[in-house]
N, C-alpha and C positions, 0 to 999 in steps of 0.2 A: 503494500499500500504506500502511496506516494503522499496522499493527503490531498493529491489534485485530481478533481473530476476528469474522467476519461474525455468528456465533451470538451472540457477546457483545453486538455492537452492536444486533442484533434483540432480544436479551432486555433490553436496557437500555430500548430504545424500547416494547417490550411491557410493562416494568415500570411505565414511566412512564404509558403507556396504562392500564394496570390501576390504577394508583395514583389516575390522574385519574378512571377510570371509577368505582373505589371511592368516591372522594369524592363524584362524581356520583351514584352509587347511594345513598349515605348520605343526600344532600340530597333525592333523589328519594323514598327512603323515608319521611324526615322529613315531606316535604310531603304525602304520601299519608296518613301517621297523623296528621297535623294536620286535614287535609281530611276525614279519616274522622269526626271529630267531628260534622260537619254532616251525618249521615246522617238517614234518615227517622225511625228510632226515637228519636235525641236531639232532632230538631225537635218531635215530638209531646211529649216530656217538657218542653222549653223552653216549649211553648204551655201546658202545664199550670202551669208556675210563673207565666207571665205572667198566667194567668187568675185567679190568686189574689188580687191587688189589685183587678182589675176585679170579680171576685165580691163582695168586701168592700164595694166603693162601691156595688154595686147592691142588696146586701143591706140596707145601712143608709140607703140614699136615701129622704128623705121621712119620716124617723123609723123606717124600718125596717117599717112596717106596711101599706104600700100594695100591694095585691095585684098590679098590674101589675109594679112594680119586682121584687117577690118572685118573679114567674114570669120574668123575665129573668135574676134571680139563679140561680134552678133551672135554666134552660138552660146557663147559664155551668158551673154544678157538674155538670151532666149529661154536657157535653162533656169535661169533665176527668176524670170517671170512666170514660167510654167510651174516651178515648184511653189510659187506663192500663190497660185489657184488651188493646189492641194493640202498645203500644210494646216490651214485654217480649218478646212473642211473635215481633214483627219482628225483633228484635235476636238472638234465639237461633235463629231460622229461617234468616236471611240472613247470619249471622256478622257482626252489626254491633254486638256488644258492645264496649263502650270504658269506660276508667276513668271518664270524665266520666259515662257513663250509670248506672254502678255507684253513684256517688255521688249523682247528681241525681235519679235515679228514685225512690228511697224518700224523699227529701227533698220532692219534689213531691206524693207520696201523703199524706205526713203533712201538708203545708202547707195542702192544699184540704180535707182532713177536718178538721184542728184549726181551720181558719178558720171553717168551717161551724158547728162545735160551739161554738166561743167566741161566734161573732155570736148564735146561737140562744139561748144562756144569757144573753148580755148583754140581749137582747130579751125574758127571762123566758119564752120560748116552750119552753125545755126546763131542767130542773134542773141547777144546777152539778155536783151530785154524778155526774149520767150523764156529763157532759163529763169529769169527773175520772177516772172509771172507764175510759173508752174511750181517753183520750189518756194516762193513766198505763200502761195494759197496753201500748199502741204503743211508747212511749218505752222501757218495761222490757224488751220483747222484742227491741227494736233494741239496747239495751245488752247484753242477753244473748248476742245473736249475735256481737257484737264480743268479748266476754269469752271465749267458747269458740271462737273462730275459729281458734287454734292447735291445737286439737283435731279440728276438722273444721267442716263446714258443716251447719247445721240446715235442711233442705229445707222449703219451704212444704207444708204438708199440705192435704188436702180441706177439712177443717174451717176452716182459716184462710181458704181462697178463700171458703167460704161465708159465713164471718164478714165478709169484705170486701163480698161483694155484698149481704148483708143489711143491713150498715151504711149502705151506700151508698143502698139503696132507702128505709131509715127515715128517714135525715137528709134525703134528697131531699123525702119526704113532709112533714117538719117545715118545710123551707123554703116550700113552697107554702102559701098561705093556705087551708087546708081547714077545712071545717066538717062537722057532722053525723057519719054513720057512718064517713066517711073519717077525720075526726080521731080517731075511736075505734080504726079499724083501724090507724093510724100508731103510737098507743100500744102496741098488742100487737106490732108489728112491730119497734118499738124494744126491747121486752121480750126478743123472741127474739133481737135482736142483741147485747144486753147479756150474755143467757146464753152464747152464742157467744163472745163476747169474753173472758168469765171462764174458760170452759172450755178454749178453745184456748190461752189464755194460760198456764194451769196445766199444759197438755200440752207447751208449749214448754220450761217448767221441767224437765219430767220429761226431756224429749228431751235436753236441755242435760246434766243430770246423767248419764244413760246414756252419752252421747258422751264426757263427760270420764273416766268410770270406765273406759270401753272403752280410750279411747287411753292412759290411765296404766297399765293392765293390759298393752297391746301393747308399750309402751316397756320395761317392767320385763322381759317375755318376752325381748325383743331384748337387752337388757342382760345377762341371765343367760345367753342362749345365746353371746353375745360372750366372757364371762368364762370359758366352757367351751373 
């Protein structure tokens, strides 16, 4: 006889086991969370980030006007744009959304497009004001999203998706050493991309204003209801 009830002894053992299991569970969960960063969606995002310096090197190789190097640069740009279509879809469909992906994905998007535009303008293939309008809109919308995030999330619109597609096609055509009617065609595709860039940018501003006003009105209504 130990003077200690068997249930107490068992309980102590169970408690120690639970505590040990709890610690093990936390370690396991932490390991799983850490490993989840290396999912397919995030790997595609990382690939886009790695492609940026490679794209710039190919774009500017041999003075930046060699058709062969420009074709390779276009291939790198195309891969980056195509993977952009899949990583977000995979993350949402298979529950692979991570904090890393939320931060890295938009950075990768802006990095490859910004690198392409700046390279084209530095080579005098694209006016600097075009690069300024597109990059200014992208940075402005990103900042706007952060400013109103406490009021809600501005969802991506169909116009925004069409803008991204048109920009990708237009910039891709400028990366290639096109001549003749294809060079004329890319001018008009870029013109359409610019119009969509400006229109969708203004629409995001409108949505942000509406979202903020609605959020403030809802908070006031809740406060008034509470006071009653």
